[in-house]
BALUMLUM-620324 format. One line per field, with one value per residue (C-alpha): x, y, z; residue number from 1. Coordinates in steps of 0.001 Angstrom, whole numbers, plus 500000, padded with zeros to 6 digits. Layout:
% residues N
x	[X / ...]
y	[Y / ...]
z	[Z / ...]
num	[NUM / ...]
This chain:
% residues 177
x	[381178 / 377932 / 375656 / 372076 / 370194 / 366902 / 364197 / 362266 / 358684 / 357507 / 355030 / 352174 / 351033 / 347431 / 344788 / 341645 / 338832 / 335994 / 334951 / 334952 / 332718 / 330372 / 330090 / 329379 / 326650 / 324920 / 325157 / 323737 / 320790 / 320182 / 320249 / 317813 / 315412 / 315647 / 315131 / 311859 / 310458 / 311452 / 308752 / 310081 / 308115 / 308562 / 307904 / 307766 / 309593 / 311529 / 315115 / 316309 / 317017 / 320534 / 321280 / 324110 / 324438 / 322520 / 319494 / 319488 / 319751 / 316881 / 314526 / 315402 / 312481 / 310023 / 311467 / 311263 / 307591 / 306963 / 308934 / 306674 / 303642 / 305433 / 304121 / 307076 / 304706 / 306438 / 305041 / 307173 / 306246 / 307084 / 306195 / 303582 / 301887 / 302130 / 303582 / 302504 / 304534 / 304754 / 306726 / 308628 / 305739 / 304174 / 300404 / 299530 / 296426 / 298436 / 302099 / 304411 / 301714 / 301610 / 299214 / 297550 / 298236 / 297970 / 294609 / 293846 / 294689 / 298209 / 297673 / 298351 / 295267 / 295730 / 292163 / 292655 / 295943 / 294151 / 291422 / 293979 / 295902 / 292618 / 292088 / 295622 / 295138 / 292048 / 294230 / 297175 / 295734 / 298968 / 301192 / 302026 / 305005 / 305230 / 308357 / 308200 / 310516 / 310200 / 311979 / 314460 / 312159 / 309128 / 308043 / 308180 / 304444 / 303640 / 305733 / 303940 / 300487 / 301483 / 302539 / 299193 / 297277 / 299251 / 298888 / 295156 / 291650 / 288408 / 285427 / 281779 / 280745 / 277361 / 276883 / 280196 / 283438 / 286208 / 289901 / 291435 / 295190 / 296521 / 300329 / 301448 / 305130 / 306379 / 310010 / 311485 / 314113 / 316502 / 315148 / 316365 / 313284]
y	[294114 / 294344 / 291501 / 292247 / 289791 / 288701 / 288719 / 285545 / 285874 / 283571 / 281012 / 280261 / 276623 / 277518 / 277475 / 279480 / 276893 / 279134 / 280145 / 276469 / 275528 / 278403 / 277197 / 273601 / 274698 / 276665 / 273710 / 271294 / 273586 / 273952 / 270160 / 269572 / 272142 / 270631 / 267088 / 268088 / 269220 / 266128 / 263601 / 260109 / 257519 / 253790 / 251824 / 248079 / 246198 / 242989 / 242311 / 239138 / 236297 / 235070 / 231510 / 229046 / 225741 / 223940 / 226198 / 225657 / 221884 / 221672 / 223744 / 222506 / 220095 / 222705 / 225396 / 223195 / 222609 / 226316 / 227330 / 225257 / 227258 / 230481 / 233741 / 236144 / 239092 / 242315 / 245824 / 248251 / 251890 / 253998 / 257398 / 255680 / 253716 / 250285 / 247209 / 244058 / 240935 / 237483 / 234299 / 235819 / 237479 / 240943 / 241310 / 243604 / 244555 / 246022 / 245426 / 248082 / 249661 / 249421 / 246997 / 249905 / 253219 / 256590 / 258328 / 261020 / 263700 / 262225 / 260596 / 256960 / 254717 / 253017 / 251672 / 249886 / 248484 / 247214 / 245650 / 243880 / 242596 / 241295 / 239276 / 237904 / 237035 / 234984 / 232837 / 232605 / 232588 / 231285 / 234021 / 236831 / 238664 / 241472 / 243241 / 246934 / 248284 / 252087 / 254157 / 256748 / 259762 / 258254 / 260238 / 258676 / 259255 / 257238 / 254319 / 254379 / 254505 / 251593 / 249616 / 250394 / 249270 / 246016 / 245106 / 245034 / 245459 / 246319 / 244267 / 243957 / 240611 / 240118 / 243878 / 244443 / 245944 / 243379 / 243846 / 241159 / 240900 / 240784 / 240830 / 242179 / 241255 / 244155 / 244329 / 247306 / 246486 / 248737 / 250252 / 247691 / 247820]
z	[826194 / 827815 / 827552 / 827788 / 829848 / 828525 / 831023 / 831233 / 832240 / 834920 / 833581 / 835813 / 835930 / 836727 / 834008 / 834450 / 834115 / 835275 / 831699 / 830702 / 833645 / 832822 / 829222 / 830314 / 832719 / 829936 / 827548 / 830125 / 830823 / 827075 / 826537 / 829382 / 827921 / 824426 / 825734 / 827372 / 823998 / 822046 / 821169 / 820780 / 818852 / 818741 / 815587 / 816005 / 813305 / 813196 / 812277 / 810570 / 812991 / 813448 / 814434 / 814498 / 812707 / 815467 / 815040 / 811282 / 811583 / 814061 / 811907 / 808398 / 808084 / 809301 / 807026 / 803933 / 804554 / 805125 / 802027 / 799836 / 800914 / 801858 / 800481 / 800997 / 800798 / 799782 / 799383 / 797396 / 798020 / 794970 / 793570 / 791346 / 794139 / 795763 / 794090 / 795934 / 795320 / 796738 / 796093 / 793179 / 791358 / 791409 / 791387 / 788491 / 786577 / 783680 / 782867 / 784293 / 786440 / 790229 / 791880 / 793651 / 791900 / 793608 / 793691 / 791119 / 793706 / 794109 / 797515 / 798321 / 798511 / 801894 / 801968 / 798625 / 799968 / 803074 / 800904 / 798679 / 801702 / 803159 / 799950 / 800199 / 803876 / 802991 / 800689 / 803129 / 806671 / 808263 / 806827 / 809276 / 807779 / 805236 / 803970 / 803045 / 800351 / 800295 / 797666 / 798864 / 798543 / 800300 / 803346 / 806804 / 807343 / 804214 / 805490 / 808855 / 807223 / 804986 / 808062 / 809693 / 806597 / 806476 / 810154 / 810816 / 809452 / 811199 / 810036 / 811042 / 812527 / 814182 / 814446 / 816217 / 814953 / 815323 / 814688 / 812490 / 812110 / 808574 / 808613 / 812024 / 811578 / 809466 / 808356 / 806549 / 803958 / 802090 / 798905 / 796377 / 794182]
num	[1 / 2 / 3 / 4 / 5 / 6 / 7 / 8 / 9 / 10 / 11 / 12 / 13 / 14 / 15 / 16 / 17 / 18 / 19 / 20 / 21 / 22 / 23 / 24 / 25 / 26 / 27 / 28 / 29 / 30 / 31 / 32 / 33 / 34 / 35 / 36 / 37 / 38 / 39 / 40 / 41 / 42 / 43 / 44 / 45 / 46 / 47 / 48 / 49 / 50 / 51 / 52 / 53 / 54 / 55 / 56 / 57 / 58 / 59 / 60 / 61 / 62 / 63 / 64 / 65 / 66 / 67 / 68 / 69 / 70 / 71 / 72 / 73 / 74 / 75 / 76 / 77 / 78 / 79 / 80 / 81 / 82 / 83 / 84 / 85 / 86 / 87 / 88 / 89 / 90 / 91 / 92 / 93 / 94 / 95 / 96 / 97 / 98 / 99 / 100 / 101 / 102 / 103 / 104 / 105 / 106 / 107 / 108 / 109 / 110 / 111 / 112 / 113 / 114 / 115 / 116 / 117 / 118 / 119 / 120 / 121 / 122 / 123 / 124 / 125 / 126 / 127 / 128 / 129 / 130 / 131 / 132 / 133 / 134 / 135 / 136 / 137 / 138 / 139 / 140 / 141 / 142 / 143 / 144 / 145 / 146 / 147 / 148 / 149 / 150 / 151 / 152 / 153 / 154 / 155 / 156 / 157 / 158 / 159 / 160 / 161 / 162 / 163 / 164 / 165 / 166 / 167 / 168 / 169 / 170 / 171 / 172 / 173 / 174 / 175 / 176 / 177]
């Protein structure tokens, strides 16, 4: 009986990494080119503060006094317009309608929002915080313009244009409206 011997091929332990290095160099060059075309923007907003039991105990008396006269100003941005609320109530002209409805051409009325916030600021001069509640489908640009309208107002005093701060501490909350 003849046994046929199977030939075993020699396995080389070397792996060709040159194609892998070529691919990585192309990807790195591509990422560097893309990064140079990206425009990054920074939007200032505040996150809720976290504190331990000591921080809460030290500030309880001050917080109770502030809660009595606290506004809790909230602006809900919806497809119908702006709903402005504070201290558990929504400012409305007519029931079910937004405080500041959209213009007839379908655009948001940021000037009317700024005017209404100016009126509110006159009643609550020590309030500095506003919470934005945008709906899911609201465009980013609309949120930014709303933040701008809520932060400051330019007024004329003694023939000069002066910037007055309305509610510069803007917080964006999840759309729970």
